[in-house]
C-alpha positions in Angstrom: 49.6 126.4 8.7 51.2 123.0 9.0 51.7 121.6 12.1 55.2 121.1 13.8 55.9 117.3 13.9 58.8 114.9 15.1 61.7 115.9 13.3 61.5 119.3 14.1 61.7 119.2 17.6 64.7 116.5 17.0 66.0 119.0 14.7 66.0 121.7 17.5 67.1 119.6 20.4 70.7 118.3 18.4 70.9 122.2 17.7 70.5 123.4 21.2 72.8 120.4 22.7 75.2 120.9 19.9 75.3 124.8 20.0 76.5 124.5 23.9 78.8 121.6 23.3 80.2 123.9 20.5 80.3 127.0 23.1 82.3 125.1 25.7 84.7 123.7 22.8 85.6 127.3 22.5 86.9 127.4 26.1 88.9 124.9 25.4 92.7 125.1 23.7 92.6 124.3 20.3 96.0 123.5 20.0 98.6 122.4 22.0 102.4 122.4 21.8 102.2 118.9 20.2 99.3 119.2 17.9 95.4 119.6 18.2 94.5 120.6 21.6 91.1 118.8 23.5 88.7 121.8 22.1 90.3 120.6 18.1 88.0 117.9 18.0 84.6 118.8 19.8 84.5 122.0 17.9 84.8 120.4 14.4 82.6 117.6 15.4 79.5 120.0 17.0 80.0 123.0 14.0 79.2 119.7 11.8 76.3 118.6 14.0 74.9 122.4 13.9 75.2 122.4 10.4 73.4 119.1 9.5 71.0 120.0 12.4 70.0 123.1 10.2 69.8 121.2 7.5 67.5 118.8 8.7 65.5 121.8 10.7 64.5 123.2 7.0 63.5 119.9 5.5 61.6 119.3 8.5 59.9 122.3 7.9 59.6 121.7 4.1 58.2 118.3 3.9 55.6 116.7 6.3 56.4 115.5 9.1 55.5 112.5 11.6 53.0 114.4 13.7 53.6 113.7 17.4 50.3 112.0 18.5 51.6 109.5 16.6 54.7 109.1 18.6 54.1 109.3 21.8 52.3 106.2 23.7 48.5 106.8 24.8 47.1 105.5 28.0 49.3 102.4 29.9 52.6 103.3 27.5 52.8 106.8 28.4 52.4 106.2 32.0 55.5 103.5 31.5 57.0 106.3 29.7 57.0 108.8 32.5 57.3 106.5 35.0 61.0 105.7 33.1 61.9 109.2 32.6 61.3 110.3 36.3 63.2 107.2 37.9 66.4 108.9 37.1 65.2 111.8 38.1 64.0 110.9 41.6 67.4 108.5 42.2 69.7 111.8 41.3 67.2 113.8 43.8 67.5 111.4 46.3 70.8 110.0 46.6 72.6 113.1 48.4 70.5 112.5 51.2 69.4 108.9 51.4 73.0 107.5 50.3 72.8 104.8 47.0 71.2 101.5 48.9 68.0 103.4 49.6 68.1 105.9 46.6 68.3 103.0 44.3 65.7 100.8 46.2 63.2 103.4 45.8 64.1 103.9 41.9 63.8 100.2 41.7 60.3 99.5 43.7 59.0 102.2 41.1 60.4 100.8 38.0 59.7 97.2 38.8 56.1 98.3 39.7 54.9 98.4 36.7 55.6 94.8 35.7 55.6 93.1 39.2 53.1 92.8 42.0 54.4 95.4 45.0 56.0 92.5 47.1 58.3 91.3 44.4 58.9 94.7 43.4 60.3 95.1 47.2 62.1 92.2 47.1 64.0 92.5 43.7 64.8 96.2 44.7 66.1 95.4 48.0 67.8 92.7 46.7 69.6 94.2 43.8 70.5 97.3 45.4 72.4 95.3 48.0 74.2 93.5 45.4 75.3 96.8 43.4 76.2 98.1 46.4 78.4 95.2 47.1 79.7 95.0 43.8 80.7 98.6 43.5 82.0 99.5 47.1 83.7 95.6 47.4 84.7 94.7 44.2 85.3 97.4 42.3 86.3 99.7 45.2 84.3 103.1 44.1 83.2 105.2 46.5 79.2 105.7 46.6 77.5 108.2 48.4 76.3 106.3 51.9 73.9 107.6 54.3 74.6 108.2 58.1 74.2 104.3 58.7 77.0 103.5 56.1 75.2 102.3 53.3 
């Protein structure tokens, strides 16, 4: 039996995502009093994506595909991928408890630590977090989550 490759998993991912969005588009109005409603375009686009994903799924099962072992990096590169994928998750989990500045400092520290010494990573993450906080809160007047200290 042939092993499943990258094309198969990409087709399944697109199929699942477009299926969820298609299901959500059904609950929107297809027509409005002036013409097509808010569900018109997402319904058709995701319906087309479902058809194309099924076709690609069939093609990936028939033809030889790129094995997953050749796609993912090994060693240091794999750790970089894990840190890059885990950092936004860490940010989303920590921001309600620590506020924007502290959550972005922690997240950026782990991201910068992959390429800089720890003291440069700490300096860059603190500086960039404060600059971003000032830009969003003062210049753009976008409310950002804050901690009990107000930052």
